[in-house]
N, CA, C and O of each residue as an XYZ file, in Angstrom:
328
protein
N      11.864     -3.404      4.650
C      12.225     -1.997      4.539
C      11.262     -1.181      5.355
O      10.059     -1.190      5.093
N      11.771     -0.476      6.340
C      10.936      0.338      7.193
C      11.144      1.816      6.825
O      12.225      2.364      7.042
N      10.144      2.434      6.290
C      10.174      3.836      5.901
C       9.076      4.534      6.706
O       7.885      4.306      6.489
N       9.488      5.361      7.609
C       8.500      6.054      8.464
C       8.099      7.444      7.934
O       7.035      7.968      8.263
N       8.956      8.005      7.130
C       8.736      9.420      6.687
C       8.121      9.409      5.284
O       8.717      9.910      4.330
N       6.930      8.834      5.174
C       6.236      8.851      3.875
C       5.543     10.194      3.768
O       4.821     10.594      4.680
N       5.754     10.893      2.664
C       5.140     12.205      2.459
C       3.623     12.134      2.486
O       3.028     11.126      2.104
N       3.015     13.197      2.933
C       1.547     13.246      3.044
C       0.834     13.018      1.707
O      -0.239     12.418      1.655
N       1.448     13.504      0.640
C       0.807     13.324     -0.696
C       0.761     11.845     -1.052
O      -0.143     11.430     -1.777
N       1.688     11.042     -0.579
C       1.662      9.618     -0.862
C       0.700      8.911      0.071
O      -0.043      8.027     -0.354
N       0.708      9.305      1.382
C      -0.216      8.686      2.364
C      -1.654      8.866      1.988
O      -2.488      8.029      2.331
N      -1.978      9.943      1.285
C      -3.373     10.224      0.954
C      -3.857      9.470     -0.276
O      -5.047      9.485     -0.591
N      -2.937      8.813     -0.970
C      -3.327      8.103     -2.206
C      -3.954      6.754     -1.895
O      -3.592      6.079     -0.932
N      -4.911      6.384     -2.746
C      -5.491      5.087     -2.689
C      -4.465      4.090     -3.266
O      -3.470      4.508     -3.857
N      -4.701      2.774     -3.099
C      -3.858      1.795     -3.653
C      -3.775      1.940     -5.185
O      -2.696      1.873     -5.773
N      -4.930      2.136     -5.800
C      -4.943      2.253     -7.246
C      -4.206      3.477     -7.725
O      -3.509      3.405     -8.737
N      -4.330      4.613     -7.032
C      -3.625      5.812     -7.433
C      -2.131      5.578     -7.307
O      -1.368      5.955     -8.197
N      -1.709      4.971     -6.230
C      -0.274      4.707     -6.004
C       0.284      3.773     -7.124
O       1.380      3.981     -7.645
N      -0.523      2.742     -7.462
C      -0.108      1.797     -8.505
C       0.034      2.540     -9.825
O       0.991      2.308    -10.563
N      -0.894      3.419    -10.127
C      -0.829      4.200    -11.415
C       0.404      5.076    -11.430
O       1.062      5.184    -12.464
N       0.733      5.698    -10.329
C       1.923      6.574    -10.315
C       3.187      5.754    -10.467
O       4.142      6.188    -11.110
N       3.195      4.572     -9.878
C       4.359      3.651    -10.061
C       4.536      3.330    -11.550
O       5.650      3.366    -12.072
N       3.433      3.019    -12.221
C       3.469      2.736    -13.651
C       4.014      3.896    -14.444
O       4.784      3.706    -15.385
N       3.623      5.088    -14.074
C       4.104      6.279    -14.760
C       5.636      6.468    -14.536
O       6.383      6.799    -15.456
N       6.056      6.242    -13.276
C       7.490      6.366    -12.972
C       8.311      5.383    -13.755
O       9.350      5.738    -14.312
N       7.852      4.128    -13.806
C       8.541      3.091    -14.553
C       8.669      3.501    -16.021
O       9.724      3.321    -16.628
N       7.611      4.042    -16.579
C       7.665      4.467    -17.988
C       8.707      5.577    -18.178
O       9.430      5.594    -19.174
N       8.777      6.514    -17.201
C       9.781      7.580    -17.265
C      11.186      6.986    -17.138
O      12.085      7.360    -17.891
N      11.377      6.080    -16.207
C      12.716      5.494    -15.985
C      13.166      4.717    -17.198
O      14.367      4.643    -17.459
N      12.279      4.151    -17.927
C      12.673      3.373    -19.119
C      13.036      4.271    -20.310
O      13.612      3.805    -21.293
N      12.702      5.533    -20.215
C      13.006      6.471    -21.265
C      14.508      6.787    -21.234
O      15.076      7.044    -20.172
N      15.129      6.763    -22.391
C      16.612      6.908    -22.495
C      17.121      8.315    -22.089
O      18.273      8.455    -21.678
N      16.296      9.317    -22.201
C      16.793     10.670    -21.996
C      16.643     11.190    -20.563
O      16.729     12.397    -20.337
N      16.426     10.316    -19.614
C      16.245     10.723    -18.250
C      17.624     10.847    -17.608
O      18.451      9.947    -17.754
N      17.889     11.967    -16.885
C      19.185     12.122    -16.252
C      19.250     11.313    -14.943
O      18.221     10.929    -14.388
N      20.465     11.066    -14.469
C      20.681     10.185    -13.353
C      20.062     10.700    -12.068
O      19.430      9.929    -11.346
N      20.220     11.941    -11.769
C      19.646     12.524    -10.544
C      18.118     12.425    -10.498
O      17.522     12.070     -9.481
N      17.527     12.746    -11.615
C      16.044     12.640    -11.709
C      15.620     11.175    -11.587
O      14.608     10.880    -10.953
N      16.377     10.262    -12.182
C      16.051      8.839    -12.065
C      16.130      8.361    -10.594
O      15.281      7.595    -10.140
N      17.122      8.808     -9.888
C      17.283      8.412     -8.480
C      16.099      8.934     -7.652
O      15.579      8.219     -6.795
N      15.676     10.173     -7.905
C      14.536     10.750     -7.193
C      13.273     10.019     -7.500
O      12.461      9.767     -6.609
N      13.093      9.674     -8.744
C      11.867      8.945     -9.149
C      11.860      7.554     -8.585
O      10.812      7.059     -8.170
N      13.049      6.886     -8.559
C      13.115      5.549     -7.964
C      12.810      5.607     -6.488
O      12.103      4.735     -5.984
N      13.315      6.603     -5.765
C      13.029      6.741     -4.331
C      11.518      6.938     -4.108
O      10.934      6.324     -3.216
N      10.921      7.762     -4.891
C       9.484      7.977     -4.788
C       8.724      6.673     -5.044
O       7.752      6.373     -4.350
N       9.158      5.912     -6.022
C       8.509      4.677     -6.338
C       8.601      3.712     -5.166
O       7.637      3.005     -4.873
N       9.716      3.673     -4.508
C       9.907      2.820     -3.327
C       8.927      3.242     -2.192
O       8.318      2.407     -1.523
N       8.813      4.550     -2.019
C       7.857      5.027     -0.994
C       6.413      4.654     -1.352
O       5.630      4.271     -0.483
N       6.080      4.768     -2.607
C       4.727      4.393     -3.077
C       4.526      2.882     -2.847
O       3.460      2.459     -2.401
N       5.530      2.092     -3.147
C       5.404      0.642     -2.968
C       5.221      0.304     -1.517
O       4.394     -0.546     -1.186
N       5.976      0.950     -0.624
C       5.822      0.738      0.811
C       4.412      1.113      1.294
O       3.805      0.424      2.114
N       3.930      2.212      0.761
C       2.578      2.687      1.117
C       1.540      1.624      0.723
O       0.626      1.322      1.490
N       1.693      1.074     -0.462
C       0.783      0.046     -0.961
C       0.816     -1.163     -0.032
O      -0.226     -1.703      0.339
N       2.014     -1.575      0.335
C       2.175     -2.736      1.229
C       1.484     -2.468      2.579
O       0.835     -3.358      3.129
N       1.619     -1.280      3.094
C       0.990     -0.933      4.386
C      -0.525     -0.950      4.233
O      -1.239     -1.388      5.135
N      -1.012     -0.479      3.102
C      -2.481     -0.487      2.911
C      -3.015     -1.914      2.844
O      -4.066     -2.207      3.415
N      -2.293     -2.819      2.142
C      -2.691     -4.216      2.118
C      -2.657     -4.848      3.469
O      -3.557     -5.619      3.803
N      -1.677     -4.564      4.252
C      -1.597     -5.121      5.613
C      -2.784     -4.619      6.449
O      -3.366     -5.369      7.232
N      -3.123     -3.370      6.273
C      -4.256     -2.805      7.004
C      -5.574     -3.515      6.636
O      -6.381     -3.869      7.495
N      -5.749     -3.704      5.314
C      -6.952     -4.384      4.850
C      -6.998     -5.835      5.341
O      -8.074     -6.337      5.668
N      -5.877     -6.498      5.395
C      -5.799     -7.885      5.872
C      -6.197     -7.956      7.329
O      -6.923     -8.871      7.718
N      -5.741     -7.008      8.159
C      -6.156     -6.947      9.555
C      -7.650     -6.786      9.692
O      -8.280     -7.414     10.544
N      -8.224     -5.929      8.836
C      -9.676     -5.667      8.863
C     -10.391     -6.960      8.508
O     -11.386     -7.284      9.157
N      -9.954     -7.693      7.542
C     -10.596     -8.921      7.126
C     -10.473     -9.982      8.230
O     -11.457    -10.653      8.542
N      -9.332    -10.138      8.803
C      -9.132    -11.080      9.871
C     -10.011    -10.711     11.062
O     -10.639    -11.584     11.659
N     -10.060     -9.466     11.403
C     -10.895     -9.014     12.479
C     -12.369     -9.318     12.219
O     -13.088     -9.768     13.111
N     -12.787     -9.076     11.039
C     -14.192     -9.324     10.647
C     -14.486    -10.834     10.738
O     -15.511    -11.234     11.289
N     -13.609    -11.647     10.210
C     -13.799    -13.107     10.301
C     -13.852    -13.560     11.725
O     -14.690    -14.386     12.086
N     -12.976    -13.039     12.541
C     -12.893    -13.454     13.932
C     -14.170    -13.059     14.672
O     -14.722    -13.866     15.421
N     -14.639    -11.845     14.476
C     -15.855    -11.392     15.159
C     -17.070    -12.179     14.658
O     -17.957    -12.509     15.445
N     -17.116    -12.481     13.358
C     -18.246    -13.238     12.832
C     -18.218    -14.674     13.380
O     -19.270    -15.247     13.663
N     -17.038    -15.246     13.527
C     -16.926    -16.598     14.083
C     -17.367    -16.622     15.524
O     -18.049    -17.554     15.949
N     -17.000    -15.641     16.262
C     -17.396    -15.564     17.702
C     -18.904    -15.411     17.863
O     -19.489    -15.972     18.789
N     -19.526    -14.669     16.981
C     -20.986    -14.487     17.012
C     -21.678    -15.815     16.804
O     -22.640    -16.140     17.501
N     -21.189    -16.584     15.843
C     -21.796    -17.901     15.577
C     -21.608    -18.828     16.758
O     -22.532    -19.576     17.077
N     -20.470    -18.822     17.424
C     -20.223    -19.678     18.538
C     -21.089    -19.319     19.739
O     -21.581    -20.190     20.456
N     -21.263    -18.035     19.937
C     -22.108    -17.599     21.079
C     -23.549    -17.938     20.864
O     -24.266    -18.211     21.826
N     -24.009    -17.931     19.605
C     -25.400    -18.309     19.307
C     -25.579    -19.807     19.625
O     -26.598    -20.199     20.195
N     -24.620    -20.618     19.267
C     -24.701    -22.064     19.516
C     -24.695    -22.350     21.032
O     -25.425    -23.231     21.486
N     -23.905    -21.638     21.802
C     -23.853    -21.815     23.247
C     -25.176    -21.441     23.933
O     -25.538    -22.024     24.955
N     -25.880    -20.477     23.368
C     -27.129    -20.016     23.974
C     -28.273    -20.969     23.804
O     -29.293    -20.820     24.477
N     -28.148    -21.957     22.920
C     -29.239    -22.918     22.689
C     -29.184    -24.025     23.702
O     -30.018    -24.930     23.673
């Protein structure tokens, strides 16, 4: 799912904040007295939050891979210099 128009208020959230908001939305959706239109809006927001979390994890994974790669290259260059 590619969602490019993530609202700024979601983009500014940390992973933990987004997860907490998703938990709150789920609790609201499970409540019997929620109307359909409000439920649809909350569900859409939850999907945007979920996408944002996925993007943040992908970003962190790239950082970790980059760090491992640069660390590995430093070790190899030290061995070549001896």
